[in-house]
C-alpha positions, -999 to 999 in steps of 0.1 A, spaced: 367 -300 277 400 -319 274 398 -356 271 429 -378 277 432 -414 268 451 -439 289 459 -414 317 467 -444 339 500 -446 320 531 -427 327 530 -403 298 495 -391 296 491 -396 334 517 -369 339 501 -347 313 469 -349 332 486 -340 364 501 -309 348 467 -299 334 451 -303 369 476 -277 382 460 -251 359 424 -263 351 395 -273 374 389 -310 374 355 -304 358 373 -295 326 391 -328 322 380 -363 313 402 -394 312 394 -424 292 408 -458 302 402 -496 296 399 -501 334 383 -471 352 392 -486 386 428 -478 377 419 -441 373 405 -438 409 431 -412 418 416 -389 391 380 -396 400 388 -388 437 398 -353 424 366 -347 405 378 -357 370 353 -376 349 364 -411 342 350 -430 312 356 -465 300 371 -468 265 389 -494 246 406 -489 212 390 -522 201 355 -509 208 348 -480 183 312 -475 197 324 -472 232 351 -448 222 324 -425 204 306 -423 238 338 -418 257 350 -389 234 317 -371 235 321 -334 243 358 -332 239 371 -299 225 405 -314 225 415 -352 227 450 -363 237 453 -396 221 482 -418 233 495 -445 210 483 -480 219 506 -502 242 487 -533 235 515 -558 225 489 -583 210 468 -557 193 466 -544 157 479 -510 166 472 -492 133 436 -505 133 432 -495 169 444 -460 162 421 -457 132 392 -468 155 400 -439 177 403 -415 149 370 -425 134 354 -423 169 368 -388 173 352 -378 140 319 -394 150 319 -376 184 326 -343 169 360 -338 187 374 -303 180 411 -313 177 430 -345 182 466 -344 196 483 -377 190 515 -388 209 536 -399 180 574 -403 177 604 -386 160 613 -406 130 577 -416 121 580 -431 86 564 -458 66 598 -473 56 614 -472 90 630 -504 103 616 -496 136 580 -509 137 564 -482 160 576 -456 136 555 -472 109 526 -473 131 529 -436 139 532 -427 103 500 -447 95 482 -430 123 493 -395 111 480 -404 77 447 -413 92 445 -381 110 454 -361 79 426 -379 60 400 -375 87 390 -339 83 398 -332 120 421 -305 133 451 -324 145 485 -321 160 510 -350 161 534 -347 190 567 -363 176 585 -368 208 622 -377 208 632 -412 218 624 -415 254 655 -411 275 647 -436 302 653 -463 275 690 -454 277 692 -477 308 686 -508 287 696 -499 252 732 -492 264 732 -526 281 748 -536 315 777 -513 310 781 -507 347 789 -545 351 807 -551 319 824 -518 312 812 -520 276 784 -505 256 777 -529 228 753 -521 201 745 -535 166 744 -502 149 749 -466 159 737 -431 151 725 -399 168 695 -400 190 677 -369 206 671 -387 238 642 -369 254 627 -373 289 592 -386 290 584 -362 318 594 -333 297 573 -344 268 543 -349 291 546 -313 304 550 -300 269 518 -317 259 499 -300 287 513 -266 276 503 -272 240 468 -282 250 465 -250 271 481 -227 244 460 -199 230 470 -208 195 470 -245 183 499 -262 166 489 -279 134 502 -312 119 535 -328 131 556 -309 157 590 -322 171 596 -322 207 633 -331 216 660 -324 240 688 -301 227 714 -327 217 716 -360 199 744 -381 211 754 -414 196 759 -445 215 796 -439 212 790 -406 229 769 -422 255 798 -445 263 820 -415 268 795 -398 290 790 -430 311 827 -430 317 828 -394 328 799 -397 352 810 -430 366 847 -422 369 858 -455 353 866 -466 317 836 -476 295 844 -491 262 822 -489 231 818 -515 203 796 -521 174 789 -558 169 776 -577 138 738 -577 141 736 -615 142 762 -616 169 745 -590 189 711 -608 186 727 -641 195 745 -626 226 713 -610 238 693 -643 234 721 -663 251 718 -638 281 681 -648 285 663 -620 265 633 -629 244 644 -631 207 612 -614 195 619 -584 218 656 -584 208 648 -582 170 622 -555 177 648 -534 195 673 -541 166 650 -519 144 656 -490 168 694 -492 163 690 -495 125 667 -465 124 693 -446 145 719 -455 120 697 -442 92 695 -408 111 659 -411 120 663 -397 155 690 -372 148 672 -339 145 668 -316 174 643 -288 178 641 -258 203 603 -260 207 605 -283 237 629 -258 256 606 -229 245 575 -247 259 592 -256 292 610 -223 297 641 -243 307 666 -268 294 651 -302 289 666 -332 307 697 -345 289 712 -379 283 740 -369 307 714 -362 333 699 -397 328 733 -415 330 743 -395 360 711 -406 377 717 -442 369 752 -439 385 739 -423 417 709 -444 420 684 -417 413 672 -434 381 664 -417 347 
């Protein structure tokens, strides 16, 4: 039995869909805070269970019978993410789960300026200490975020950032398909594995690509961090979110997202979606 948390979200939902192309519905269970949102899976014969990362006892019941558990990171903005993940790991131990696969992120590190990277590192530590068999899927930075991290360049003609560095922009859809293939593989992958697209362009590179695909000049600039924050807040963005995103640029400048790995291409049997594909989709209206 494969059990998947939060399959109502974009990432694990797509993984569940890929699994259902290859497995009978009876071999899949999805766990969600709101089972009503998983009706499309229930209609196909998938077992739907209620589970909340803040309810360890409920998670233990929800994870019962799982040979493999695909655990997505919490998206609760008000929650204690590390505690929630530890609750899930402890519940997996109590339920006798065979293997946990956790959707982590490239650049997971306790000292990262990007807060989610700290949470991922702490979760990987909890998995390593749990005694469970585990796999950490360190996905590259999701490529759809290019559309807001590069700013309104289609209007302004400028990509303005507070820091720059290479990023292995990786399509969420590719990561979801790869997770399904790993879950179905005859041999498990142990510990952290890196799933990235084949290149890691900088924001300067993205500006050049944007110019190429749009057919008009796009300028690139690195602003002082305080000026970048002030401009974003003056433009109506929430300051807490702006400072949260600042950590991403800082981590990129440190090289946290620079590495690329051929594993994703090998799993998919094709070239992954590239940053150029995403920007071309933005220009022609197809989206990332």
